[in-house]
All heavy atoms as an XYZ file, in Angstrom:
826
protein
N      -9.781     20.877      6.282
C      -8.724     20.442      5.451
C      -7.420     20.836      6.102
O      -6.359     20.013      6.088
C      -8.789     21.124      4.164
C      -7.666     20.884      3.328
S      -8.062     20.766      1.582
C      -6.632     20.548      0.854
N      -7.402     21.882      6.753
C      -6.190     22.310      7.507
C      -5.752     21.317      8.517
O      -4.627     21.006      8.748
C      -6.453     23.697      8.030
C      -5.165     24.533      8.102
O      -4.138     24.067      7.618
N      -5.330     25.753      8.609
N      -6.774     20.823      9.274
C      -6.608     19.853     10.260
C      -6.052     18.521      9.783
O      -5.198     17.930     10.337
C      -7.813     19.668     11.116
C      -8.173     20.628     12.117
C      -9.568     20.526     12.751
N      -9.419     19.618     13.793
C     -10.337     19.144     14.616
N     -11.570     19.592     14.257
N     -10.240     18.411     15.557
N      -6.596     18.143      8.631
C      -6.162     16.776      8.035
C      -4.728     16.987      7.475
O      -3.867     16.074      7.805
C      -6.966     16.540      6.858
C      -8.447     16.341      7.337
C      -6.604     15.401      6.071
C      -9.573     16.158      6.185
N      -4.305     18.115      6.994
C      -2.967     18.284      6.473
C      -1.993     18.397      7.709
O      -0.886     17.675      7.745
C      -2.856     19.615      5.604
C      -1.374     19.986      5.262
C      -3.639     19.531      4.458
N      -2.399     19.045      8.860
C      -1.570     19.094      9.967
C      -1.428     17.693     10.534
O      -0.454     17.262     11.049
C      -2.222     20.036     10.962
C      -1.971     21.376     10.680
C      -2.446     22.345     11.740
C      -2.277     23.803     11.513
N      -2.754     24.643     12.494
N      -2.467     16.861     10.553
C      -2.436     15.571     11.082
C      -1.482     14.649     10.217
O      -0.772     13.861     10.769
N      -1.588     14.772      8.959
C      -0.742     14.039      8.060
C       0.714     14.359      8.266
O       1.574     13.624      8.193
C      -1.127     14.187      6.603
C      -2.348     13.495      6.271
C      -2.759     13.578      4.747
C      -4.068     12.700      4.545
N      -4.318     12.711      3.069
N       0.942     15.756      8.374
C       2.343     16.157      8.576
C       2.943     15.653      9.872
O       4.024     15.184     10.014
C       2.476     17.660      8.522
C       2.153     18.198      7.063
C       3.787     18.249      8.907
C       2.026     19.706      6.813
N       2.030     15.683     10.820
C       2.376     15.145     12.193
C       2.715     13.703     12.046
O       3.733     13.193     12.610
C       1.333     15.465     13.233
C       1.659     15.259     14.601
C       0.619     15.605     15.547
C       0.974     15.497     16.852
N      -0.132     15.789     17.915
N       1.945     12.910     11.461
C       2.174     11.455     11.247
C       3.405     11.187     10.466
O       4.187     10.351     10.801
C       0.987     10.831     10.569
C      -0.278     10.826     11.436
O      -0.075     10.886     12.668
O      -1.370     10.567     10.933
N       3.556     12.060      9.511
C       4.818     11.876      8.640
C       6.083     12.082      9.400
O       7.055     11.259      9.359
C       4.741     12.862      7.421
C       5.954     12.891      6.638
C       6.219     11.843      5.765
C       6.883     13.915      6.652
C       7.353     11.845      4.952
C       8.076     13.876      5.951
C       8.271     12.944      4.991
N       6.078     13.164     10.330
C       7.317     13.374     11.147
C       7.409     12.266     12.149
O       8.565     11.935     12.618
C       7.155     14.676     11.727
C       7.568     15.909     10.820
C       6.693     16.840     10.467
C       8.900     15.907     10.307
C       7.093     17.800      9.699
C       9.271     16.916      9.474
C       8.335     17.915      9.091
N       6.287     11.758     12.708
C       6.425     10.638     13.648
C       6.990      9.388     12.935
O       7.924      8.656     13.536
C       5.005     10.265     14.063
C       4.503     11.030     15.295
C       3.182     10.317     15.796
C       2.703     11.110     17.037
N       1.354     10.553     17.399
N       6.556      9.101     11.728
C       7.160      7.963     10.886
C       8.728      8.191     10.651
O       9.460      7.237     10.856
C       6.425      7.826      9.707
N       9.003      9.380     10.409
C      10.467      9.568     10.086
C      11.271      9.516     11.462
O      12.317      8.937     11.459
C      10.664     11.086      9.599
C      10.136     11.116      8.096
C      12.147     11.530      9.699
C      10.307     12.488      7.477
N      10.687      9.990     12.543
C      11.342      9.776     13.873
C      11.523      8.436     14.205
O      12.631      8.033     14.681
C      10.580     10.632     14.866
C      11.231     10.678     16.293
C      12.468     11.423     16.180
C      10.269     11.337     17.196
N      10.451      7.614     13.924
C      10.519      6.178     14.285
C      11.584      5.476     13.395
O      12.392      4.659     13.903
C       9.204      5.530     14.160
C       8.258      6.037     15.324
C       9.182      4.068     14.151
C       6.797      5.653     15.131
N      11.584      5.807     12.156
C      12.583      5.199     11.202
C      14.011      5.602     11.657
O      14.967      4.774     11.625
C      12.384      5.607      9.831
S      10.917      4.906      9.038
N      14.172      6.870     11.974
C      15.502      7.327     12.422
C      15.976      6.568     13.695
O      17.125      6.176     13.859
C      15.605      8.779     12.653
C      15.575      9.695     11.481
C      15.450     11.230     11.761
C      16.868      9.412     10.581
N      15.070      6.473     14.673
C      15.287      5.756     15.851
C      15.731      4.194     15.488
O      16.656      3.649     16.062
C      14.235      5.751     16.803
C      14.391      5.079     18.059
C      15.310      5.566     19.062
C      13.770      3.864     18.336
C      15.476      4.962     20.239
C      14.044      3.215     19.523
C      14.845      3.779     20.524
N      14.848      3.648     14.617
C      15.102      2.246     14.260
C      16.479      2.084     13.599
O      17.148      1.109     13.691
C      13.955      1.764     13.412
N      16.852      2.978     12.824
C      18.203      2.941     12.020
C      19.325      3.271     13.000
O      20.521      2.696     12.735
C      18.158      4.020     10.852
C      17.229      3.596      9.658
C      17.246      4.727      8.660
C      17.669      2.256      9.097
N      19.101      4.037     13.962
C      20.166      4.350     14.854
C      20.548      3.148     15.736
O      21.749      3.109     16.207
C      19.821      5.472     15.770
O      18.783      5.093     16.737
N      19.681      2.195     15.950
C      20.086      1.000     16.794
C      21.178      0.266     16.175
O      22.209     -0.105     16.800
C      18.804      0.195     17.097
C      17.871      0.979     17.991
C      19.149     -1.236     17.696
C      16.554      0.330     18.275
N      21.072     -0.171     14.892
C      22.180     -0.897     14.210
C      23.468     -0.161     14.191
O      24.523     -0.721     14.392
C      21.671     -1.288     12.816
C      20.266     -1.083     12.842
C      19.981     -0.148     13.969
N      23.407      1.226     14.081
C      24.559      2.016     13.978
C      25.288      2.041     15.309
O      26.504      1.898     15.367
C      24.245      3.450     13.516
C      25.347      4.415     13.766
C      23.633      3.507     12.140
N      24.484      2.138     16.348
C      24.989      2.109     17.739
C      25.626      0.775     18.022
O      26.707      0.670     18.668
C      23.964      2.372     18.729
C      23.425      3.835     18.671
S      24.757      4.944     19.135
C      23.854      6.244     19.723
N      24.939     -0.381     17.618
C      25.527     -1.652     17.801
C      26.919     -1.771     17.058
O      27.769     -2.417     17.526
C      24.565     -2.697     17.423
C      23.286     -2.946     18.262
C      22.422     -3.859     17.681
C      23.833     -3.388     19.625
N      26.894     -1.276     15.827
C      28.142     -1.311     15.046
C      29.206     -0.485     15.806
O      30.389     -0.974     15.829
N      28.929      0.587     16.195
C      29.965      1.470     16.921
C      30.433      0.726     18.199
O      31.648      0.691     18.521
C      29.330      2.870     17.336
C      29.223      3.785     16.115
C      28.437      4.979     16.646
C      30.476      4.169     15.462
N      29.475      0.065     18.815
C      29.869     -0.700     20.045
C      30.846     -1.836     19.727
O      31.875     -2.075     20.444
C      28.631     -1.244     20.746
C      28.935     -2.083     21.869
C      29.257     -1.595     23.123
C      28.740     -3.485     21.846
C      29.658     -2.394     24.251
C      29.137     -4.299     22.948
C      29.560     -3.704     24.166
O      29.873     -4.531     25.193
N      30.480     -2.605     18.708
C      31.363     -3.621     18.172
C      32.811     -3.112     17.842
O      33.760     -3.799     18.212
C      30.702     -4.339     16.999
N      32.945     -2.005     17.174
C      34.191     -1.426     16.847
C      34.925     -1.123     18.171
O      36.119     -1.401     18.238
C      33.982     -0.232     16.006
C      33.522     -0.465     14.538
S      33.127      0.912     13.496
C      34.383      2.123     13.999
N      34.318     -0.576     19.029
C      34.924     -0.178     20.318
C      35.492     -1.424     21.084
O      36.417     -1.486     21.703
C      34.052      0.696     21.243
C      33.983      2.125     20.819
C      35.203      2.833     20.802
O      35.948      3.018     19.839
N      35.664      3.266     22.035
N      34.516     -2.441     20.958
C      34.937     -3.665     21.777
C      36.135     -4.325     21.094
O      36.956     -4.824     21.799
C      33.645     -4.646     21.682
N      36.104     -4.295     19.764
C      37.334     -4.897     19.116
C      38.548     -4.097     19.410
O      39.639     -4.588     19.646
C      37.081     -4.948     17.584
C      38.249     -5.606     16.856
C      38.016     -5.708     15.361
C      39.133     -6.345     14.586
N      40.432     -6.662     15.216
N      38.480     -2.718     19.432
C      39.519     -1.915     19.721
C      40.059     -2.203     21.108
O      41.320     -2.240     21.425
C      39.176     -0.503     19.532
C      40.330      0.541     19.568
C      39.836      1.959     19.294
C      41.055      2.899     19.378
N      40.611      4.166     18.994
N      39.127     -2.294     22.038
C      39.563     -2.580     23.540
C      40.225     -3.910     23.499
O      41.228     -4.044     24.262
C      38.243     -2.523     24.311
C      38.573     -2.968     25.694
C      39.077     -1.912     26.621
C      38.287     -4.273     26.276
C      39.406     -2.328     27.939
C      38.619     -4.537     27.551
C      39.115     -3.685     28.434
O      39.323     -4.009     29.671
N      39.727     -4.942     22.882
C      40.298     -6.233     22.844
C      41.746     -6.243     22.289
O      42.671     -6.815     22.893
C      39.444     -7.321     22.110
O      38.142     -7.266     22.689
C      40.038     -8.740     22.125
N      41.891     -5.493     21.220
C      43.352     -5.327     20.573
C      44.186     -4.687     21.464
O      45.325     -5.069     21.686
C      43.114     -4.646     19.217
C      42.335     -5.499     18.180
O      42.231     -6.708     18.315
O      42.016     -4.885     17.156
N      43.683     -3.620     22.147
C      44.646     -2.942     23.040
C      44.954     -3.734     24.245
O      46.121     -3.625     24.796
C      43.958     -1.507     23.458
C      43.936     -0.437     22.403
C      43.098      0.680     22.805
C      45.358     -0.064     22.042
N      43.994     -4.417     24.788
C      44.293     -5.313     25.975
C      45.331     -6.360     25.583
O      46.221     -6.639     26.332
C      43.025     -6.037     26.321
O      42.112     -5.151     26.931
N      45.234     -6.882     24.419
C      46.141     -7.932     23.926
C      47.608     -7.277     23.832
O      48.538     -7.875     24.163
C      45.758     -8.454     22.532
C      46.682     -9.596     21.979
C      46.151    -10.067     20.765
C      47.071    -11.016     20.106
N      46.720    -11.559     18.753
N      47.627     -6.138     23.259
C      48.831     -5.363     23.087
C      49.545     -5.019     24.513
O      50.726     -5.179     24.666
C      48.717     -4.112     22.353
C      49.932     -3.339     22.015
C      49.795     -2.049     21.215
O      48.682     -1.784     20.754
O      50.693     -1.380     21.008
N      48.712     -4.694     25.423
C      49.218     -4.366     26.901
C      49.786     -5.723     27.409
O      50.877     -5.697     28.005
C      48.057     -3.861     27.628
C      48.474     -3.882     29.185
C      47.757     -2.428     27.271
N      49.205     -6.758     27.194
C      49.722     -8.185     27.727
C      51.020     -8.398     27.137
O      51.958     -8.854     27.809
C      48.729     -9.231     27.536
C      47.458     -9.187     28.428
C      46.447    -10.225     27.999
C      47.855     -9.233     29.878
N      51.089     -8.210     25.871
C      52.319     -8.547     25.091
C      53.486     -7.600     25.570
O      54.621     -8.034     25.764
C      52.046     -8.388     23.574
C      51.252     -9.403     22.899
C      50.923     -9.096     21.581
O      51.386     -8.042     21.045
O      50.272     -9.912     20.895
N      53.240     -6.291     25.719
C      54.126     -5.409     26.283
C      54.678     -5.670     27.697
O      55.835     -5.623     28.027
C      53.595     -3.957     26.088
C      53.514     -3.357     24.705
C      52.816     -2.028     24.672
C      54.897     -3.274     24.060
N      53.660     -6.075     28.585
C      54.061     -6.487     29.901
C      54.983     -7.703     29.878
O      55.807     -7.733     30.688
C      52.788     -6.739     30.708
C      51.997     -5.358     31.088
C      50.792     -5.722     31.858
O      50.323     -6.891     31.839
O      50.197     -4.779     32.413
N      54.601     -8.643     29.072
C      55.484     -9.838     28.879
C      56.852     -9.416     28.462
O      57.946     -9.960     29.044
C      54.843    -10.885     27.932
O      55.721    -11.933     27.764
N      56.951     -8.591     27.487
C      58.167     -8.144     26.976
C      58.994     -7.342     28.020
O      60.208     -7.579     28.124
C      57.984     -7.326     25.753
C      59.234     -6.865     25.047
C      58.894     -6.091     23.715
C      60.169     -5.670     23.046
N      59.925     -4.882     21.778
N      58.241     -6.554     28.715
C      58.990     -5.775     29.819
C      59.617     -6.725     30.850
O      60.711     -6.529     31.417
C      57.966     -4.891     30.474
C      58.626     -4.060     31.572
C      57.517     -3.121     32.240
O      56.325     -3.563     32.333
N      57.913     -2.107     32.926
N      58.706     -7.773     31.219
C      59.285     -8.803     32.194
C      60.592     -9.440     31.671
O      61.543     -9.578     32.498
C      58.336     -9.817     32.511
C      57.041     -9.243     33.466
C      56.096    -10.334     33.605
O      56.318    -11.603     33.476
O      54.883    -10.059     34.004
N      60.597     -9.780     30.469
C      61.736    -10.535     29.825
C      62.899     -9.489     29.899
O      64.042    -10.016     30.165
C      61.462    -10.917     28.407
C      60.499    -12.080     28.318
C      60.181    -12.517     26.899
C      59.223    -13.605     26.888
N      58.687    -13.913     25.466
N      62.703     -8.270     29.505
C      63.706     -7.357     29.467
C      64.334     -7.028     30.960
O      65.529     -6.817     31.153
C      63.288     -5.980     28.881
C      63.051     -6.024     27.266
C      62.431     -4.654     26.879
C      64.346     -6.278     26.549
N      63.420     -7.041     31.902
C      63.870     -6.816     33.238
C      64.729     -7.985     33.756
O      65.818     -7.849     34.282
C      62.660     -6.690     34.243
C      62.033     -5.345     34.041
C      63.067     -6.886     35.671
C      60.728     -5.108     34.701
N      64.325     -9.188     33.354
C      65.142    -10.359     33.753
C      66.494    -10.424     32.995
O      67.477    -10.727     33.636
C      64.339    -11.670     33.365
C      63.267    -11.980     34.319
C      63.574    -12.014     35.703
O      64.587    -12.701     36.148
O      62.925    -11.408     36.518
N      66.480     -9.976     31.684
C      67.762     -9.878     30.966
C      68.613     -8.790     31.571
O      69.828     -8.988     31.620
C      67.436     -9.519     29.476
C      68.703     -9.480     28.677
C      68.244     -9.104     27.150
O      67.142     -9.159     26.754
O      69.285     -8.800     26.420
N      68.085     -7.720     32.062
C      68.798     -6.557     32.587
C      69.446     -7.106     33.929
O      70.608     -6.705     34.217
C      67.897     -5.457     32.881
C      68.764     -4.221     33.168
O      69.882     -3.904     32.714
N      68.160     -3.384     34.173
N      68.697     -7.895     34.749
C      69.201     -8.344     36.022
C      70.406     -9.329     35.693
O      71.413     -9.253     36.442
C      68.148     -9.149     36.666
C      67.093     -8.320     37.457
C      66.020     -9.127     38.177
C      64.947     -8.390     38.755
N      63.970     -9.204     39.406
N      70.306    -10.101     34.589
C      71.397    -11.067     34.332
C      72.609    -10.213     33.871
O      73.761    -10.536     34.228
C      70.958    -11.940     33.196
C      72.033    -13.021     32.782
C      71.515    -13.937     31.614
C      72.539    -14.884     31.280
N      73.886    -14.449     31.099
N      72.325     -9.244     33.079
C      73.515     -8.411     32.528
C      74.207     -7.637     33.734
O      75.456     -7.598     33.815
C      73.019     -7.388     31.592
C      72.554     -8.093     30.142
C      72.100     -6.932     29.270
C      73.756     -8.631     29.536
N      73.448     -7.224     34.707
C      73.986     -6.512     35.789
C      74.745     -7.564     36.706
O      75.912     -7.133     37.121
C      72.947     -5.861     36.699
C      73.471     -5.453     38.140
C      72.288     -4.709     35.948
N      74.307     -8.738     36.769
C      75.095     -9.733     37.546
C      76.323    -10.088     36.803
O      77.419    -10.298     37.389
C      74.163    -10.989     37.650
O      74.987    -12.087     38.115
N      76.286    -10.195     35.425
C      77.444    -10.449     34.599
C      78.506     -9.432     34.754
O      79.706     -9.728     34.847
C      77.182    -10.729     33.153
C      76.357    -12.017     32.889
O      76.322    -12.844     33.840
O      75.860    -12.065     31.832
N      78.109     -8.152     34.772
C      78.992     -6.960     34.931
C      79.699     -7.092     36.333
O      80.865     -6.872     36.366
C      78.233     -5.730     34.820
C      77.750     -5.416     33.357
C      79.172     -4.542     35.327
C      76.891     -4.267     33.095
N      78.976     -7.388     37.313
C      79.523     -7.547     38.712
C      80.538     -8.634     38.682
O      81.592     -8.437     39.313
C      78.341     -7.781     39.650
O      78.897     -8.029     40.957
N      80.212     -9.704     38.122
C      81.263    -10.828     38.059
C      82.464    -10.564     37.295
O      83.598    -10.703     37.686
C      80.578    -12.146     37.576
C      79.619    -12.806     38.424
C      78.883    -14.009     37.809
O      79.131    -14.337     36.629
N      78.085    -14.736     38.592
N      82.274     -9.965     36.147
C      83.438     -9.597     35.197
C      84.262     -8.456     35.746
O      85.382     -8.451     35.395
C      82.821     -9.170     33.784
C      82.227    -10.360     33.045
C      81.580     -9.780     31.773
C      83.236    -11.531     32.682
N      83.751     -7.539     36.622
C      84.502     -6.445     37.073
C      85.082     -6.702     38.461
O      85.550     -5.827     39.059
C      83.677     -5.193     37.050
O      82.520     -5.250     37.849
N      84.991     -7.995     39.046
C      85.445     -8.241     40.389
C      86.960     -8.115     40.404
O      87.663     -8.500     39.481
C      84.902     -9.656     40.738
O      85.617    -10.667     40.023
N      87.377     -7.656     41.529
C      88.891     -7.461     41.685
C      89.663     -8.809     41.508
O      90.811     -8.828     40.945
C      89.174     -6.732     43.063
N      89.125     -9.855     42.103
C      89.723    -11.102     42.068
C      89.913    -11.639     40.534
O      90.961    -12.059     40.206
C      88.952    -12.251     42.815
C      88.822    -11.980     44.345
C      87.724    -11.006     44.733
O      86.719    -10.707     43.817
O      87.767    -10.443     45.791
N      88.960    -11.490     39.792
C      88.880    -11.832     38.402
C      89.992    -11.019     37.633
O      90.829    -11.489     36.769
C      87.601    -11.748     37.709
C      87.559    -12.159     36.256
C      86.243    -11.924     35.589
N      86.386    -12.283     34.132
C      86.669    -11.365     33.197
N      87.039    -10.127     33.577
N      86.748    -11.697     32.029
N      89.962     -9.745     37.881
C      90.941     -8.825     37.141
C      92.294     -9.174     37.535
O      93.322     -9.299     36.754
C      90.551     -7.378     37.507
C      89.276     -7.036     36.813
C      91.678     -6.434     36.930
C      88.692     -5.610     37.114
N      92.510     -9.440     38.895
C      93.940     -9.825     39.314
C      94.335    -11.096     38.603
O      95.518    -11.250     38.252
C      93.916     -9.904     40.817
C      95.267    -10.128     41.342
C      95.381    -10.125     42.941
O      94.401     -9.686     43.568
O      96.396    -10.580     43.397
N      93.486    -12.096     38.581
C      93.763    -13.426     38.053
C      94.147    -13.263     36.558
O      95.153    -13.825     36.114
C      92.577    -14.454     38.150
C      92.903    -15.673     37.630
C      91.603    -16.534     37.814
C      91.838    -17.897     37.140
N      90.645    -18.735     37.142
N      93.442    -12.486     35.833
C      93.792    -12.177     34.370
C      95.078    -11.521     34.221
O      95.945    -11.891     33.410
C      92.621    -11.475     33.657
C      91.390    -12.318     33.522
C      93.098    -10.968     32.287
C      90.224    -11.543     33.095
N      95.244    -10.553     35.095
C      96.585     -9.813     35.081
C      97.736    -10.675     35.337
O      98.781    -10.574     34.620
C      96.602     -8.549     36.116
N      97.702    -11.616     36.305
C      98.816    -12.482     36.699
C      98.967    -13.622     35.686
O     100.089    -13.821     35.147
C      98.587    -12.965     38.109
C      99.632    -14.120     38.478
C      98.722    -11.822     39.080
N      97.903    -14.420     35.403
C      97.904    -15.556     34.579
C      98.138    -15.268     32.997
O      98.889    -15.920     32.348
C      96.819    -16.357     34.820
C      96.804    -16.968     36.253
C      95.559    -17.886     36.492
O      94.742    -17.992     35.515
O      95.362    -18.301     37.635
N      97.341    -14.285     32.472
C      97.380    -14.133     31.092
C      98.305    -12.969     30.785
O      98.868    -13.011     29.558
C      95.935    -13.762     30.655
C      94.952    -14.868     30.791
C      93.513    -14.646     30.488
O      93.362    -13.696     29.533
O      92.623    -15.334     30.800
N      98.483    -11.935     31.496
C      99.313    -10.724     31.121
C     100.635    -10.714     31.751
O     101.570     -9.891     31.408
C      98.606     -9.453     31.377
C      97.135     -9.319     30.814
C      96.425     -8.034     31.279
C      97.285     -9.349     29.202
N     100.883    -11.751     32.671
C     102.196    -11.876     33.329
C     102.541    -10.658     34.167
O     103.742    -10.356     34.361
N     101.564    -10.014     34.805
C     101.838     -8.893     35.613
C     101.948     -9.418     37.087
O     101.635    -10.529     37.296
C     100.691     -7.938     35.521
C     100.382     -7.347     34.201
S      99.001     -6.342     33.989
C      99.560     -4.773     34.477
N     102.388     -8.548     38.020
C     102.551     -8.905     39.329
C     102.361     -7.566     40.106
O     102.533     -6.499     39.586
C     103.920     -9.497     39.609
C     105.052     -8.644     39.400
N     105.589     -7.711     40.304
C     105.856     -8.602     38.250
C     106.540     -7.166     39.827
N     106.801     -7.559     38.527
N     102.105     -7.815     41.426
C     101.873     -6.552     42.284
C     103.256     -5.965     42.506
O     104.332     -6.638     42.671
C     101.299     -6.994     43.626
C      99.927     -7.370     43.703
C      99.326     -7.457     45.015
C      97.825     -7.711     44.946
N      97.231     -7.853     46.239
N     103.244     -4.611     42.488
C     104.583     -3.928     42.682
C     104.995     -3.969     44.042
O     104.202     -3.928     44.980
C     104.276     -2.405     42.192
N     106.282     -4.166     44.279
C     106.917     -4.177     45.514
C     107.204     -2.764     45.922
O     107.263     -1.841     45.005
C     108.232     -5.019     45.549
C     108.055     -6.474     45.165
C     107.208     -7.333     46.003
O     107.281     -6.927     47.315
O     106.518     -8.223     45.682
N     107.477     -2.545     47.173
C     107.749     -1.207     47.649
C     108.932     -0.448     46.929
O     108.835      0.728     46.577
C     108.013     -1.117     49.170
N     109.971     -1.242     46.629
C     111.082     -0.682     45.964
C     110.814     -0.433     44.460
O     111.557      0.275     43.858
C     112.352     -1.610     46.129
C     112.253     -3.054     45.486
C     111.683     -4.095     46.436
O     111.384     -3.767     47.640
O     111.509     -5.204     46.072
N     109.757     -0.978     43.883
C     109.384     -0.754     42.530
C     108.628      0.543     42.309
O     108.530      1.005     41.210
C     108.594     -1.909     41.909
C     109.267     -3.262     42.016
O     110.527     -3.232     41.865
O     108.645     -4.389     41.872
N     108.207      1.066     43.358
C     107.373      2.223     43.251
C     108.263      3.467     43.330
O     109.075      3.649     44.083
C     106.291      2.409     44.484
C     105.404      1.146     44.430
C     105.517      3.602     44.399
C     104.498      0.946     45.516
N     108.103      4.333     42.266
C     108.863      5.557     42.265
C     107.939      6.688     42.304
O     106.899      6.869     41.786
C     109.569      5.663     40.796
C     110.376      7.017     40.742
C     110.528      4.470     40.592
N     108.234      7.604     43.325
C     107.460      8.807     43.500
C     108.142      9.926     42.769
O     109.249     10.206     42.927
C     107.271      9.103     45.067
C     106.572      7.915     45.763
C     106.114      8.333     47.140
N     105.611      7.262     47.895
C     104.497      6.822     47.855
N     103.561      7.265     46.999
N     104.098      5.765     48.586
N     107.284     10.715     42.167
C     107.807     11.915     41.441
C     106.977     13.140     42.054
O     105.789     13.090     42.052
C     107.470     11.770     39.922
C     107.871     13.029     39.237
C     108.191     10.569     39.381
N     107.791     14.140     42.397
C     107.177     15.325     42.985
C     107.490     16.379     42.000
O     108.592     16.570     41.562
C     107.685     15.658     44.359
C     107.254     14.692     45.377
C     107.645     15.168     46.838
O     107.663     16.443     47.056
O     107.928     14.360     47.700
N     106.429     17.159     41.692
C     106.600     18.282     40.738
C     106.362     19.559     41.501
O     105.300     19.677     42.134
C     105.546     18.089     39.586
C     105.876     16.821     38.794
S     104.945     16.673     37.229
C     105.583     18.092     36.409
N     107.299     20.379     41.421
C     107.083     21.739     41.960
C     107.316     22.658     40.932
O     107.895     22.441     39.806
C     108.262     22.012     43.106
O     109.557     21.797     42.376
C     108.153     20.945     44.225
N     106.822     23.891     41.161
C     106.921     25.021     40.162
C     105.599     25.439     39.706
O     104.541     25.042     40.152
N     105.692     26.205     38.693
C     104.508     26.840     38.098
C     103.884     25.923     37.133
O     104.515     25.355     36.296
C     105.015     28.163     37.407
C     103.923     29.098     37.125
C     104.584     30.382     36.640
O     105.489     30.953     37.234
O     104.153     30.694     35.508
N     102.435     26.005     37.226
C     101.707     25.204     36.234
C     101.599     26.005     35.007
O     101.388     27.192     35.054
C     100.321     24.843     36.762
C     100.337     23.869     37.906
C      98.911     23.447     38.310
C      98.951     22.479     39.484
N      97.633     22.179     39.849
N     101.663     25.481     33.875
C     101.492     26.246     32.550
C     100.092     25.886     31.934
O      99.422     25.032     32.140
C     102.533     25.619     31.621
C     103.916     26.014     31.976
C     104.822     25.647     30.956
C     106.244     25.934     31.293
N     107.168     25.710     30.375
């Protein structure tokens, strides 16, 4: 009788082990599917961010170019003369001031 009980217990544990193994397969497949979706989502996000980065780099290049054009000496001189009525100072227009003495 002891042998029969041991054999049944052994068969019972084998059956449980087989069931656990059989149940673990769908769980593993589900986990794999979740990881695959997460990977796909992250890949899509990376592509979107790379595209956004390229657009920002191009916009930055354009802004740097605009700054260069807007701050050119020729443009500033043209605005000063035409719009503000300014002119280059002649030598006799320049007054030099020398300060001597103690600084406060």
